[in-house]
C-alpha positions as CSV (number, residue, x, y, z in Angstrom):
1,X,-11.6,19.0,9.9
2,X,-9.9,19.7,6.6
3,X,-9.0,16.6,4.5
4,X,-5.4,15.8,4.7
5,X,-3.1,16.3,1.7
6,X,-2.5,13.0,0.0
7,X,1.1,11.9,-0.6
8,X,1.7,11.1,-4.3
9,X,5.5,10.8,-4.6
10,X,5.4,8.6,-7.8
11,X,2.8,10.3,-10.0
12,X,2.3,13.7,-8.4
13,X,-1.3,13.2,-9.6
14,X,-4.0,13.8,-7.0
15,X,-6.8,13.8,-9.6
16,X,-6.9,10.3,-11.0
17,X,-8.6,7.8,-8.7
18,X,-8.7,4.0,-8.8
19,X,-12.0,2.4,-7.8
20,X,-12.3,-1.4,-7.8
21,X,-15.3,-2.8,-6.1
22,X,-13.8,-6.2,-5.5
23,X,-10.0,-5.7,-5.7
24,X,-7.5,-8.6,-5.9
25,X,-6.3,-8.0,-2.4
26,X,-5.4,-11.1,-0.5
27,X,-3.9,-9.5,2.5
28,X,-3.7,-6.0,4.0
29,X,-1.5,-5.7,7.1
30,X,-0.4,-2.9,9.4
31,X,2.5,-3.5,11.8
32,X,3.8,-1.3,14.6
33,X,7.0,-2.4,16.3
34,X,8.7,-1.1,19.4
35,X,11.9,-1.7,21.4
36,X,11.7,-4.0,24.4
37,X,9.8,-2.2,27.3
38,X,10.9,-3.0,30.8
39,X,7.3,-3.5,32.1
40,X,6.8,-6.3,29.5
41,X,9.5,-8.4,31.2
42,X,7.2,-9.2,34.1
43,X,3.7,-10.6,33.4
44,X,3.1,-9.7,29.7
45,X,0.3,-12.3,29.5
46,X,-1.9,-10.4,31.9
47,X,-1.2,-7.2,30.0
48,X,-2.1,-8.9,26.7
49,X,-5.4,-10.4,28.1
50,X,-6.4,-7.0,29.5
51,X,-5.7,-5.6,26.0
52,X,-7.8,-8.2,24.4
53,X,-10.8,-7.5,26.7
54,X,-11.2,-4.1,25.0
55,X,-11.3,-5.6,21.5
56,X,-15.1,-5.8,21.1
57,X,-14.9,-6.5,17.3
58,X,-12.4,-9.4,17.9
59,X,-14.1,-12.0,20.2
60,X,-12.2,-15.1,19.0
61,X,-8.9,-15.7,20.8
62,X,-5.9,-17.9,20.4
63,X,-2.6,-18.1,22.3
64,X,0.4,-19.5,20.4
65,X,3.9,-20.4,21.6
66,X,6.3,-20.4,18.7
67,X,9.1,-23.0,18.6
68,X,12.7,-21.9,18.1
69,X,15.8,-23.9,17.2
70,X,19.1,-24.0,19.1
71,X,22.2,-25.3,17.4
72,X,25.0,-26.6,19.7
73,X,28.0,-28.9,19.3
74,X,25.7,-31.7,20.5
75,X,23.2,-31.1,17.6
76,X,20.0,-29.2,16.9
77,X,17.3,-28.9,19.6
78,X,13.9,-27.3,19.8
79,X,13.4,-24.5,22.4
80,X,10.3,-22.6,23.4
81,X,9.9,-19.5,21.4
82,X,8.0,-16.3,21.9
83,X,4.3,-16.4,22.9
84,X,1.9,-14.6,20.6
85,X,-1.7,-13.5,21.4
86,X,-4.2,-13.5,18.5
87,X,-7.7,-12.2,18.2
88,X,-10.0,-12.6,15.2
89,X,-13.4,-11.3,14.1
90,X,-16.2,-13.8,14.0
91,X,-16.0,-14.1,10.2
92,X,-12.2,-14.7,10.4
93,X,-11.7,-11.7,8.0
94,X,-9.9,-9.4,10.5
95,X,-7.2,-10.4,12.9
96,X,-4.7,-8.9,15.5
97,X,-1.4,-10.5,16.4
98,X,0.4,-9.2,19.5
99,X,3.8,-10.0,21.0
100,X,6.2,-8.2,23.3
101,X,7.8,-6.4,20.4
102,X,5.1,-5.7,17.8
103,X,1.4,-5.7,16.9
104,X,-0.1,-6.6,13.6
105,X,-3.6,-5.7,12.4
106,X,-4.6,-7.5,9.2
107,X,-7.4,-8.6,7.0
108,X,-7.8,-11.3,4.4
109,X,-9.6,-11.1,1.2
110,X,-13.2,-9.9,1.3
111,X,-15.5,-7.9,-1.0
112,X,-15.7,-4.1,-0.9
113,X,-12.5,-3.6,1.2
114,X,-12.2,0.1,2.2
115,X,-9.3,1.9,3.9
116,X,-11.9,3.5,6.3
117,X,-12.6,0.0,7.7
118,X,-8.9,-0.4,8.4
119,X,-8.7,3.0,10.0
120,X,-11.6,2.2,12.3
121,X,-9.9,-0.9,13.7
122,X,-6.5,0.8,13.7
123,X,-7.9,3.7,15.9
124,X,-8.9,1.2,18.6
125,X,-5.5,-0.6,18.4
126,X,-3.4,2.5,18.6
127,X,-5.3,3.9,21.6
128,X,-5.0,0.6,23.4
129,X,-1.3,0.4,22.9
130,X,-1.0,3.6,24.9
131,X,-3.7,3.1,27.5
132,X,-3.4,-0.7,28.2
133,X,0.2,-1.6,27.2
134,X,1.7,1.9,27.8
135,X,3.9,1.7,24.8
136,X,6.2,4.8,24.9
137,X,8.5,4.4,22.0
138,X,8.1,2.9,18.5
139,X,10.8,2.0,16.0
140,X,9.0,0.8,12.9
141,X,5.6,1.4,11.3
142,X,4.6,-0.4,8.1
143,X,1.7,-1.3,5.8
144,X,1.6,-4.1,3.3
145,X,-0.8,-4.8,0.4
146,X,-0.6,-8.2,-1.3
147,X,-2.5,-8.3,-4.6
148,X,-2.9,-11.7,-6.3
149,X,-4.5,-12.5,-9.6
150,X,-5.6,-16.0,-10.2
151,X,-7.9,-15.5,-13.2
152,X,-6.4,-17.9,-15.8
153,X,-7.9,-15.8,-18.6
154,X,-6.4,-12.5,-17.3
155,X,-2.8,-13.8,-16.6
156,X,-1.8,-14.1,-20.3
157,X,-3.1,-10.5,-20.8
158,X,-1.4,-8.8,-17.9
159,X,0.4,-6.6,-20.4
160,X,-2.9,-5.0,-21.2
161,X,-3.5,-4.0,-17.6
162,X,0.0,-3.3,-16.1
163,X,3.0,-1.5,-17.5
164,X,5.9,-3.8,-18.5
165,X,8.2,-2.8,-15.6
166,X,6.3,-4.9,-13.1
167,X,5.8,-7.9,-15.4
168,X,9.5,-8.9,-15.8
169,X,10.1,-12.1,-17.8
170,X,6.3,-12.5,-18.2
171,X,6.8,-10.1,-21.2
172,X,9.5,-12.1,-22.9
173,X,8.3,-14.1,-25.9
174,X,9.3,-15.0,-29.4
175,X,10.9,-18.4,-28.4
176,X,11.9,-20.8,-31.2
177,X,10.3,-23.7,-29.4
178,X,7.2,-24.4,-27.2
179,X,8.2,-22.8,-23.9
180,X,6.1,-22.1,-20.9
181,X,7.2,-19.7,-18.1
182,X,6.9,-21.6,-14.8
183,X,7.6,-18.8,-12.4
184,X,9.4,-15.5,-12.2
185,X,9.8,-12.9,-9.5
186,X,11.1,-9.3,-9.5
187,X,12.1,-7.0,-6.6
188,X,12.8,-3.3,-6.2
189,X,13.3,-1.0,-3.3
190,X,12.3,2.7,-3.5
191,X,12.9,5.6,-1.1
192,X,10.2,8.3,-1.1
193,X,11.4,10.9,1.4
194,X,11.4,9.0,4.7
195,X,9.3,6.1,3.4
196,X,10.8,2.9,2.0
197,X,8.7,0.9,-0.4
198,X,9.6,-2.7,-1.1
199,X,8.0,-4.0,-4.3
200,X,7.8,-7.7,-5.3
201,X,6.0,-8.9,-8.4
202,X,5.9,-12.0,-10.5
203,X,4.3,-15.2,-11.6
204,X,4.0,-18.1,-9.0
205,X,3.7,-21.7,-9.9
206,X,0.6,-23.7,-8.8
207,X,0.6,-24.3,-5.0
208,X,3.0,-21.4,-4.3
209,X,1.8,-18.5,-2.1
210,X,3.4,-15.1,-1.4
211,X,2.7,-15.4,2.3
212,X,1.8,-18.2,4.8
213,X,-1.4,-16.3,5.7
214,X,-2.6,-16.6,2.1
215,X,-4.2,-19.9,1.0
216,X,-2.6,-21.8,-1.9
217,X,-4.5,-22.2,-5.2
218,X,-4.3,-24.9,-7.8
219,X,-3.4,-22.7,-10.8
220,X,-0.7,-20.2,-11.6
221,X,-1.0,-16.7,-10.0
222,X,0.5,-13.3,-10.5
223,X,1.4,-11.3,-7.4
224,X,2.0,-7.6,-6.8
225,X,3.3,-7.3,-3.2
226,X,3.7,-3.7,-1.9
227,X,5.3,-3.1,1.5
228,X,5.8,0.5,2.7
229,X,7.4,1.3,6.0
230,X,9.5,3.8,8.0
231,X,12.2,2.7,10.4
232,X,12.7,5.5,12.9
233,X,12.7,5.6,16.7
234,X,10.0,8.0,17.8
235,X,7.9,8.8,21.0
236,X,4.7,6.9,20.6
237,X,1.6,9.0,19.9
238,X,-1.6,7.1,18.9
239,X,-3.1,9.8,16.7
240,X,0.2,10.6,14.9
241,X,0.8,6.9,14.3
242,X,-2.6,6.4,12.8
243,X,-2.1,9.4,10.5
244,X,1.3,8.1,9.5
245,X,-0.2,4.8,8.4
246,X,-2.4,6.8,6.0
247,X,0.8,8.4,4.6
248,X,2.3,4.9,4.0
249,X,-0.9,3.7,2.4
250,X,-0.7,6.8,0.1
251,X,2.7,5.6,-1.1
252,X,1.4,2.1,-1.9
253,X,-1.7,3.5,-3.6
254,X,0.3,5.9,-5.8
255,X,2.7,3.2,-6.9
256,X,-0.2,1.0,-7.8
257,X,-1.7,3.9,-9.8
258,X,1.7,4.3,-11.5
259,X,1.9,0.7,-12.8
260,X,-1.8,0.2,-13.6
261,X,-2.7,1.3,-17.1
262,X,-5.5,3.9,-17.1
263,X,-9.0,2.6,-17.8
264,X,-8.2,-1.0,-16.9
265,X,-9.6,-1.1,-13.4
266,X,-12.7,-3.0,-14.4
267,X,-10.5,-6.0,-15.5
268,X,-9.3,-6.4,-11.9
269,X,-12.7,-6.4,-10.3
270,X,-13.0,-9.9,-8.8
271,X,-9.9,-11.2,-10.7
272,X,-8.4,-12.9,-7.7
């Protein structure tokens, strides 16, 4: 099979490659969302458990019922929310989160992350959505990469590694007095053909985290959060969906390549 053409909308450069053995990735998440399917209105729990029986790499299971809030003239009351079904790998690195409306496949920080590892698990999930849950239509597909740098020696030198556009107020200096930047966050939304890329970057104060799934740390951190997605109602096809996740990952990769100064990859190896 011929290698697919990589999508490089920001740089147009297919030659330069970024290789970081231990990248500062705290979270990689793929999410596929669909409109409500009629068959899920009956016994979705049985469908979900049958789905989980096929997840050989995810033996750990948890069932969670979220709590909602209802506001009435009498006051605020708690109401039962949606039930989510969760499976995890034995090392708690990989996880799957399933509800009636979406599925998320994610991994937390671990050394030597490779996209091929994500593709392997995604191939299983996309096939099971068709064979076990019989999903027929999807309306959103997305992939998110959260990079976090906690190296206290690297944070003051971020301008040596990344271009100024993603550093924001972190690049402002020359103050008359002794001033310390406590926190700062920037946002941008790009459209690359049919793909939307939501970019968030900035400095977080100690104890702050960019996502509840990412543990807090005691010092300051700098975050580059890249979320690429397409919102379009389409007939569901497992193979096509898997390939499309690759296209979304291309967009994220190309933006990262755009903002990372050439030859600085080694400074990010293990910097989280």
